[in-house]
Phi, psi and omega in degrees: 000122178269135180297127178223008177238125181213168173057231183298323179303317180296314181296316180298319179297315182295315180295316180296318179298313179296322179297315180294318179295317178297321178300314181293322184282311192256338184246012178066033180296170181291163181300325182294346179294341176294350175298346177301343176297325183295304179296328178298311181293318180294328176289323181287324182264357178060030179219131178236116180301324179295321177298318181293324177293324182269355180076028181262140178216113179260002180273131178291133178275149182266000000 
């Protein structure tokens, strides 16, 4: 897996994922809020399969 998620994109994914999961756990959010696991994991591992399919890379190259 080549890193393709970086910087602000990574932070937004982690915050959004945690927010959706917290909504589902603590505020009685809908079942679909568990989809927050996806952005959380892609933010933590710095890889998004959809980005690789679309040829998108937000990670700065060295």
